[in-house]
C-alpha positions as CSV (number, residue, x, y, z in Angstrom):
1,X,-24.9,-43.9,-5.2
2,X,-21.7,-41.5,-5.7
3,X,-22.3,-38.4,-8.0
4,X,-19.1,-38.8,-9.4
5,X,-18.6,-42.1,-11.7
6,X,-15.0,-43.7,-12.0
7,X,-14.3,-41.6,-15.4
8,X,-15.1,-38.2,-13.8
9,X,-13.8,-38.3,-10.3
10,X,-10.1,-38.6,-10.7
11,X,-9.1,-35.3,-9.3
12,X,-6.1,-34.1,-11.6
13,X,-6.3,-37.1,-13.7
14,X,-3.3,-39.6,-13.9
15,X,-0.4,-37.0,-14.5
16,X,-1.6,-34.3,-11.8
17,X,-1.6,-37.2,-8.9
18,X,1.8,-38.3,-10.3
19,X,3.2,-34.8,-9.8
20,X,2.2,-34.5,-6.3
21,X,3.4,-37.8,-5.6
22,X,6.7,-37.0,-7.0
23,X,7.2,-33.7,-5.3
24,X,6.4,-35.4,-1.8
25,X,8.9,-38.0,-2.5
26,X,11.5,-35.3,-3.4
27,X,10.5,-34.0,0.1
28,X,10.6,-36.9,2.2
29,X,13.2,-37.0,5.1
30,X,15.9,-39.5,4.9
31,X,14.3,-41.4,7.9
32,X,10.7,-41.2,6.4
33,X,11.6,-42.4,2.8
34,X,13.4,-45.4,4.4
35,X,10.3,-46.2,6.7
36,X,7.8,-45.6,3.6
37,X,10.0,-47.9,1.3
38,X,10.0,-50.9,3.4
39,X,6.3,-51.6,2.6
40,X,5.7,-49.9,-0.9
41,X,6.7,-53.0,-2.7
42,X,9.3,-50.9,-4.9
43,X,6.7,-48.3,-5.9
44,X,7.2,-44.8,-5.9
45,X,4.4,-42.5,-4.4
46,X,3.7,-41.3,-8.1
47,X,3.4,-44.9,-9.0
48,X,0.6,-45.6,-6.1
49,X,-1.0,-42.2,-6.3
50,X,-3.4,-43.3,-8.9
51,X,-4.3,-46.8,-7.4
52,X,-7.5,-45.6,-6.0
53,X,-9.2,-44.4,-9.1
54,X,-7.9,-47.7,-10.9
55,X,-9.6,-49.7,-8.5
56,X,-12.9,-48.0,-8.0
57,X,-14.6,-49.4,-10.8
58,X,-14.2,-53.1,-9.5
59,X,-17.2,-54.3,-7.6
60,X,-15.2,-55.0,-4.6
61,X,-14.2,-51.4,-4.5
62,X,-17.3,-49.3,-5.4
63,X,-18.0,-48.4,-2.2
64,X,-14.9,-46.0,-1.8
65,X,-16.3,-43.8,-4.3
66,X,-17.6,-41.3,-1.8
67,X,-14.4,-41.0,0.0
68,X,-12.7,-38.9,-3.2
69,X,-15.1,-35.7,-2.4
70,X,-17.2,-33.8,-0.1
71,X,-20.0,-31.6,-1.3
72,X,-20.7,-28.1,0.6
73,X,-22.8,-25.0,-0.7
74,X,-21.3,-21.5,-0.1
75,X,-23.2,-20.7,2.8
76,X,-22.6,-24.0,4.5
77,X,-19.6,-24.7,7.1
78,X,-18.3,-27.7,8.2
79,X,-20.1,-28.0,11.6
80,X,-23.8,-27.3,9.2
81,X,-22.8,-29.3,6.3
82,X,-24.6,-32.5,6.0
83,X,-21.6,-35.3,6.0
84,X,-22.4,-38.8,3.5
85,X,-23.0,-41.6,5.7
86,X,-20.5,-44.0,3.7
87,X,-17.8,-41.4,4.6
88,X,-16.0,-38.5,2.3
89,X,-12.6,-37.2,1.6
90,X,-12.4,-35.6,4.9
91,X,-13.3,-38.5,7.0
92,X,-11.4,-40.9,4.8
93,X,-7.8,-38.6,5.4
94,X,-8.4,-39.1,8.9
95,X,-8.8,-42.3,8.9
96,X,-6.0,-43.5,7.2
97,X,-3.5,-41.2,8.8
98,X,-4.8,-43.0,11.7
99,X,-4.2,-46.6,10.0
100,X,-0.6,-45.4,9.0
101,X,0.0,-44.3,12.2
102,X,-0.9,-47.7,14.0
103,X,2.3,-49.6,14.6
104,X,0.0,-52.8,14.5
105,X,-1.4,-52.5,11.1
106,X,-0.4,-55.2,8.6
107,X,1.9,-54.5,5.8
108,X,-0.8,-55.2,3.2
109,X,-3.3,-52.6,5.1
110,X,-0.6,-50.2,5.3
111,X,0.1,-50.0,1.7
112,X,-3.3,-49.8,1.0
113,X,-3.9,-47.1,3.5
114,X,-0.8,-45.2,1.9
115,X,-2.0,-45.5,-1.6
116,X,-5.5,-44.3,-0.5
117,X,-3.9,-41.7,1.4
118,X,-1.5,-40.1,-1.3
119,X,-4.7,-40.1,-3.7
120,X,-7.0,-38.2,-1.5
121,X,-4.3,-35.4,-0.4
122,X,-4.4,-35.1,-4.1
123,X,-7.9,-34.7,-4.3
124,X,-8.8,-32.4,-1.8
125,X,-6.5,-29.9,-3.4
126,X,-8.5,-30.1,-6.1
127,X,-11.4,-27.3,-5.9
128,X,-14.3,-29.2,-7.7
129,X,-13.6,-32.0,-5.3
130,X,-15.0,-29.6,-2.2
131,X,-17.8,-29.0,-4.8
132,X,-21.7,-28.2,-5.3
133,X,-24.0,-30.8,-5.0
134,X,-26.3,-29.3,-7.7
135,X,-24.1,-29.9,-10.5
136,X,-22.2,-33.0,-9.2
137,X,-18.9,-31.1,-8.6
138,X,-19.1,-29.5,-12.3
139,X,-19.9,-32.8,-14.3
140,X,-23.2,-31.3,-15.3
141,X,-21.6,-28.0,-16.3
142,X,-21.2,-29.1,-20.2
143,X,-18.6,-26.8,-22.3
144,X,-16.2,-27.0,-24.9
145,X,-12.3,-26.9,-24.5
146,X,-10.4,-25.8,-27.4
147,X,-13.5,-26.7,-29.6
148,X,-13.9,-30.1,-28.0
149,X,-17.2,-31.3,-26.1
150,X,-16.1,-31.7,-22.2
151,X,-17.5,-30.6,-18.9
152,X,-15.9,-28.1,-16.0
153,X,-15.0,-31.0,-14.0
154,X,-13.1,-32.5,-16.5
155,X,-11.2,-29.3,-17.4
156,X,-10.0,-29.1,-13.9
157,X,-9.2,-32.8,-13.7
158,X,-6.8,-33.5,-16.3
159,X,-7.6,-31.0,-19.4
160,X,-5.9,-28.0,-18.4
161,X,-2.4,-30.1,-17.3
162,X,-2.7,-32.3,-20.5
163,X,-2.8,-29.0,-22.8
164,X,0.6,-28.3,-21.6
165,X,1.8,-31.6,-23.1
166,X,4.6,-32.5,-20.9
167,X,5.4,-35.6,-19.1
168,X,5.6,-36.3,-15.5
169,X,9.4,-35.9,-15.1
170,X,8.9,-32.4,-17.3
171,X,6.2,-31.1,-15.3
172,X,7.7,-32.2,-11.8
173,X,11.1,-30.2,-12.6
174,X,8.6,-27.1,-13.7
175,X,6.8,-27.2,-10.2
176,X,10.1,-28.3,-8.3
177,X,11.5,-24.6,-7.4
178,X,9.5,-23.9,-4.1
179,X,10.9,-22.1,-1.8
180,X,11.5,-22.3,2.0
181,X,9.0,-19.3,2.4
182,X,6.5,-20.9,0.7
183,X,6.6,-24.6,2.4
184,X,6.5,-22.5,5.6
185,X,3.3,-20.8,4.5
186,X,1.6,-24.1,3.4
187,X,2.5,-26.4,6.3
188,X,0.9,-26.7,9.6
189,X,-2.6,-26.6,8.1
190,X,-5.5,-29.1,8.8
191,X,-7.6,-31.2,6.2
192,X,-10.5,-28.8,6.8
193,X,-8.4,-25.6,5.9
194,X,-6.9,-27.6,3.1
195,X,-10.8,-27.8,1.9
196,X,-11.4,-24.5,2.8
197,X,-9.0,-23.1,0.3
198,X,-10.6,-25.2,-2.4
199,X,-13.6,-24.0,-1.4
200,X,-12.6,-20.4,-2.2
201,X,-10.5,-21.4,-5.1
202,X,-13.6,-23.3,-7.0
203,X,-15.3,-19.9,-7.6
204,X,-12.6,-19.0,-10.3
205,X,-13.8,-22.3,-12.1
206,X,-17.2,-21.1,-12.5
207,X,-15.6,-17.7,-14.3
208,X,-17.1,-19.0,-17.6
209,X,-17.1,-17.7,-21.2
210,X,-20.1,-17.7,-23.1
211,X,-20.0,-17.4,-27.1
212,X,-22.1,-15.9,-29.6
213,X,-24.3,-19.1,-29.7
214,X,-24.9,-19.1,-26.0
215,X,-22.7,-21.7,-25.1
216,X,-19.8,-22.0,-22.8
217,X,-16.8,-22.1,-24.5
218,X,-13.3,-22.2,-22.7
219,X,-9.7,-21.6,-24.2
220,X,-6.8,-19.8,-24.3
221,X,-8.3,-17.1,-21.6
222,X,-9.4,-19.7,-19.1
223,X,-6.2,-21.6,-19.4
224,X,-4.0,-18.5,-18.4
225,X,-5.8,-17.3,-15.9
226,X,-6.4,-20.7,-14.1
227,X,-3.5,-22.9,-15.1
228,X,-1.3,-21.2,-12.5
229,X,-3.9,-22.0,-9.9
230,X,-4.2,-25.9,-10.7
231,X,-0.1,-25.6,-10.3
232,X,-0.1,-24.0,-7.2
233,X,-2.5,-26.7,-5.9
234,X,-0.3,-29.7,-7.4
235,X,2.8,-28.0,-5.3
236,X,0.9,-27.2,-2.2
237,X,-0.2,-31.1,-2.2
238,X,3.2,-32.3,-2.6
239,X,4.7,-30.3,0.1
240,X,1.7,-31.2,2.3
241,X,1.7,-34.8,1.7
242,X,5.6,-34.8,2.6
243,X,5.1,-33.1,5.9
244,X,2.4,-35.5,6.8
245,X,4.3,-38.3,5.9
246,X,7.8,-37.2,7.7
247,X,5.4,-37.0,10.6
248,X,3.8,-40.3,10.6
249,X,7.1,-42.3,9.5
250,X,9.3,-40.2,11.7
251,X,10.4,-43.7,13.6
């Protein structure tokens, strides 16, 4: 059974995934955009980005739950960590890249592969989806967020972004100012390097404040520290998704 249920494993929530999809769409080459849109059935990458979460509660698709994350301890590395027998986010990204690159893939399989691929590139950039086993990627860390009951995973998935009260178009415009220097620094890396970044960044997630009642209470200070990290990961994921799709759909 997956350690994440269908409600808590939606990295970045709908908004975050859609922002990543839109940033990627805006950075596709002309040729890649044309080839991608041949089989997306009129949907944008932003629209496709949430499909993998939307289907997961259906019995037919429950087996895909482990594909959304990987668990690793601080002292482990990718050669020593025990991998899930039913797959994880790293193996899934590699698999769906191959499916998308295969000219013999049927249009339906290619659509599904793209929807999974877009979503999982978002997931791997959410630090708590490269999480700890013992607390289920922060799901077991109960706390209050601006006075309301929540958990650490949920804060990083959606609540930090939602608290800004911006819609998709507004947030995408806010994050669209990405310099050529940033793009060069972010691209050219592999899936394991992306996961390593998340593994390092998850340390920030656990710098938690305890109130006088000995409860974890997060608010404005935590938001000010960690919102820029989440926004950076959205930008990186969008640029890297575009990079991969530009290579896959070059012809």
